[in-house]
N, C-alpha and C positions, 0 to 999 in steps of 0.2 A: 316854205311854211306857211303864206294865207293863201296858194293853191289848197295844201292841207286843211287849212281852216274852213274855208268856205266849203269844200267838199263833202266834207266832212257832217258840216253843219245842217249841210242841205239831208244827209242820208239820214239824221235823226228826224227831221222832218216827217220825209219819207216813210220810214221804220212808221212814227207814229201814227201818222195819217191812215196809213194801208196796216196796220196790227191786226185786225180781225181776216184780212187776208189770206190765203193758207201760204202763197208761193212770196208774194212780194219783200216783207220782209224779210225772208233768207236768202231772194238772192240782192239785197240793198246792202245786207250784211257783207259777203262771200265777195261781191264788185269792191266794197268799201278795204276791205281784209287786203285782196290780190291788187289794188291801185297803192293803197300806202306802200308794203311790203314791197309794190315795184320798185317805185319812187328809191324808197331805203335802198334796195339791192342794188338799184341803176348808181345813183353815187358812191354809194361807200363799197362792194365787192365789186364795180366793174371790171377794173383793171386787174385783179384778185380772181375771178373768170377767166378775163382772158389769158390771163400768164397761167393761170394752169393747163387748158385749151392748149398754147402754144406749147407748152413744156410736155403736154401727154403726147399729141399727136403729129408733132416735132412743126408746127406751123410756124410764122411769123407773122401772126396780126398786128399791126401797129394799133398802140395804147394809147387813145389819150387822154391826160394828166386833167382831170378835174374837181373844180374846187370841189370843197366839202360844203354843204349847207352847213350852219352855226348851229349845234342842238339838235339834228335832226333823230338822233339815235331817240333824242326824249321827248320831243314833242312829236311824234310817230306815233309812240306807246299811248303819249295820252290821247291824242285825238282817235285811238283805236281801242283804247279802254270806254271813249264815252260813246261810238257809234255801237259797242257790249254791250254796254251798260242797260241803253235806252232799250234793247234789241230783248232782254233777258227782264227789263223790268225791274231790276235792280237802282236804276234810277231816272229823275223826269227827265221831259225832252227839254233841251233849251230853247226857246225862241228868238230868244234875244240875242243880236248877232254880235253884239258888244259885248255881254258878257261873256259869250261862247270865247271871241276874239280872249276877252283876259285871261280865262284858261288854262288857250294853246298857249298864248305868247307872254305870260307872266315872266317880267327880267327878271326875280331875282331868281329864280332857280329851273330858266332855259338851258341855261349849256353845260348847267353838274349837275344836276337835278336836285331834289330827288325827286323822282317818276310822280308825277301826283294824277288817284284815279279820280275822275269826273263825279261817282260816286261819291267820295270821300270830300267833297268841298262843293259839290252839288248847293248844296243847302247856305253855306258862306259862300257863296258869289250875289245872293241878293238879301239877304240878312246879315252881315257881317255889319260888326260894331267895333269902332277906331276907340283909343282911349290911348290919355298920357300914362299910364299903368302900363299899356299894352305896346306900346311904343315904346316904354322904359325900358322892358322886358328885351325887345327887339334888337335896341340899342345896347348891352348888357353882350345878348348870344351872337347879337355880328361883331362884337369888339373880339370875343373871343377866338371865334372862326378865325379871324385876320390873325390873333395871335397865332393861330394853329399855321395858320399858312404859312405867315411872312417868317415869323421868329423860330417855327421850329423846326416845317417843313423844308423850308429855301436852306435854313443852315447845317442840316445834316442835310439833302441834298446836292451840294456840293463835294461834301465828301464823296457819294457814291459816284457824282461825277468825272470826280479826279482817279477813284480807282476803276472806273468802268473804262475812262479811259490810257490804261495801263497795260498794252500787249499781257497777253492772256500765261503766255508763255512766263514770263515776270511776274507772276503774284506768288507769293505767298500765301498758306494755308489762312494764314492771322485776316490777310487783306481780302482776302477774298470773303470768310465772316462777316469782316467789319466791314463791308460794302456793301453783300447782299439786307444785310441788319438794316443800315441807312438807309437804302431801298423800300426797309419793311415800314420805318416810322416812317419817311418820306411817305411813301406812298396812302398811309393812315393820314397822317393829318395835313395832305394838301389835299386830299377827298374831301373828310370827315370838313376842312375846314371850312372847306367853299361851300359845302351844303348846310354849317352853322349857318352862315354869312345870310343862304337862300332863306335859312328859317327864319331869321331874325329881321329881316327885310319883312319878308311875308309878315310877319306881327306888325309893324311900324304899321303898311297898311291893310291892317284888322284879318289875316288869316292866318288859320293854322294850320298849319303844311305838317304831314308827317317826321318823325325822329328818323334819321337813315343809317346810326350808327348807334351803338350802345358800345362803347367798349371792347367792339370783339377781340382784343387781344391777351382779355383774362380767360375765355376760352377752356372748357376743358376737351373738349373733342370737335373733329369739319361740322358734324350739324351744326353742336351751336353758332360759331364760329359765324355760318350764313344764315342766324337768325339775327347772328349781332351787326355784317357787313352787309353796306347796300343795298339795306332792309326794304326798299323800295322796292328795287328790281328783282330779289326776290320773292314778292308779294305778289309781281305784275306775273309773272312767270307761274307762281302757285295757281293764281286766280285764271289767268289764257289759257297755260298750256298744259298745266299738270292735270287737273281737275277735270276738263274737257277731257283729255283722252284719260281719264279713268282714276289717276290719279292712283287710290292702292285699297281701292272698291271692287278690282276683277282678277285676285291673286297677284301673288308675288314675283312674279318670273313678268306679266302686264307692269307691275309696279317697277321694275327696275330696267323695263324697258321704257318706258316715262322717264324714271329720273335721270337718263343717259339722253334722250332726247332733250330736256330741259336744259339737261350741263352741255350740249352739244351746240344750243340754242345762247346759252350761256355765254360760252367761248366766243363764239363766232359774234355776239353783238357786242364785244368790245371794241374787235377791231378783224379790217381782211388782208389775216393770214393766218398759218396752219399755226404758228407757238399758242395762238389764242385758244383754236379749237384746240390744241394738244390741251392745254391749258385746263379748260372746260371740263374735260373726258377726264383729266386727271381725277379732280375733284370728286363728278363724277363717281368715279372709284372707291374710292375713300368713305365719301352720302351711302352708296350701295353694300359695304363693306361694314359698315358702322352699322346698319339696318339690321343684317343678315350673323353678325355676333358681336360685333369690335365692342357699341355699347352696352352688352351684356357684360362683355368683359370690363370695362372702365370702369362701370360703378363701383367693382368690387374691389377695387386699386385703389391704392391711395389717390388721391384726386391733384398731386401732384404731377403724376405720371400722367396723366389724362394730359394737362397742362403741356408735361413740357412734347406730348406725342404729335399736338394742334399745334402749338409755335414749328415745329421743325418741317410740319406737311404744310404748311402755310410758305412760311421761308423757302420752303424749294421751289415749290408756288409761283413765287413770285422772279424767283430766275427763268422759269417758261417765258413770264408774262411777261419780262424784260427785255426778254435776245428774242429779237425776232431771226435770226439764225438758230437753227435748231442744234445747231454742229456748236457751235457756239456755247449755247448755253448749257449743253452736255460737257460739254469741255470747263466748265466752269460749277459744276455742278463735283464733275469727279477732283477739280482742285482740293475744292473742300473740304471734300472727303479723305484727302491724303493719295487720290491714287492715279501716282504719275511723281515725276521727276521735279518735285516743289518742296521749298525751306515751310517747316513748322509756322516760321516767319521772319523777318528782315528788317532791316531799318524804317523802314517805309512803313510796314505795317504797325511797326513799336511807336511811331511818330504819331502816324494814326490812332490810335488808341491814346495819345499822352493828352493829344491835341484838343480830343472831341470827348473823354470819359467824362465830365461837369454833365454835356450834352446830352450821355446818354440817359446819365441817371436821371436828367429831367426830361425826358423823354420818358424814360421805361412810369415816372411819378404823373406823368401826365396823361399815360395811358392805360390808368387805371380810374376807380372814382374816388382816388385817396382825395386829391389835390380840390375836386366837388366838394366828398363829404365833410371834407376841415374846414373849407370856406360853409357850407353850410351850419357848420358848429356854432362857428365864429360867428354869424348873424345873426340866430339865437341867442346868445349868450352874450353879445354884447349888439347890444341892437340900435344903443344911443349912439355908440362909437361907429358902427358898420353903413349907418344911413348917408357920414359924410364920408367915411374913409373908402366905401367900396367903388362911389364913385371918382374918387382922386387916384384911385389902383385905374381903374377901366385908363380913362385920361391919358396915366401912365403909358399901357400898353399901344393905345391906340396913339401917342407921339411919336411910340419907338418903333411901331408897325411906318410910318408916313417918314420917322428919317432911316431905316430902312432901304425903304425904298426909291428913297431920291436920291441916296446913295451908292447901291450896288442896280446892279443892270441883270443879275441872276435870279429871272423870276419863274420859272416852266409851270407850264401849267397842263397836270400830265395826263387829265380828262378831256381837253380841247379836242383830242379825234376824235374821241366817239358819240 
């Protein structure tokens, strides 16, 4: 991280100093891209590449286990965005190494996002203002994120862990669906919870970082889903990969090619495993089909059809995402759709449904704007009461989260590996 910080700080200075030269700025930019992606590739994909070479050529090259630098996928994209933005004149060069180091190493979002583009925060680096009001907003957002992660994601994650540990041959159809729906909620509340905490901490320090999630499970198309899920990653790939490749300006065939390049890289960014690549290409297929005809077809249908279609595509996608062993993932999908000798339900599935029914209802409500809108209406109508009541509610959430973390050992960090 320190090397990337100093390296791209110097690259920015070199590009700015030789801006009128014909070749030097481009050479510096290309060097920055190669070195940054080389470091990311070495630490994240070295074992994956060697393992595939061994399999393809029947070799036995030893693989050394490398520790993955924390947050490397996030800060590599951030330093790259700085060099590119300076090169394209979208952002001013940063001559203060402390300010640039703050941008790269800003701990609230370093390990779990959102990915902050330099152009979006350049002005704030030297002109931010802290205030009590902003600190209060940040504390509120932080507690909301902590509650999502600790009370919602962790609790439903226990259900998925139990079901995933069950031998695949013993799963009922009900258990399979309950399990993957549990994971669907777990990964959303886990990741969006961490993002909210990062945004909240940023506000406490006077930074306004971009929103990373916008109720993705209310989407009525896969295209809409990816405009609402991990927004900062989608924006990064759009600005620095899709548009430079030509975007949608060079005809339909090249647009579809560009889409598949982006989705291949999106899958690979998530992990050094073929299931992530398959997951990315899977969504690339649906986004492309929607551009060709599906969006037009869905537009003339009742909204609930688009909603059901999107949720089905997303839920099946999470199976591909979660199972690194693609044979197991395929078997799990077959179980979900009753392709095999699996019971419709069993006592385990009924027990999981009965004991988690209220939690599922709460998760569904929290996945929509309903509770947020209700809270806003109460604040508007009962201003004098809400001034006292809302802080007390947030203090209660904070107390419950702390009590949970003290008493429970189950606290996974799903996006740590990225």
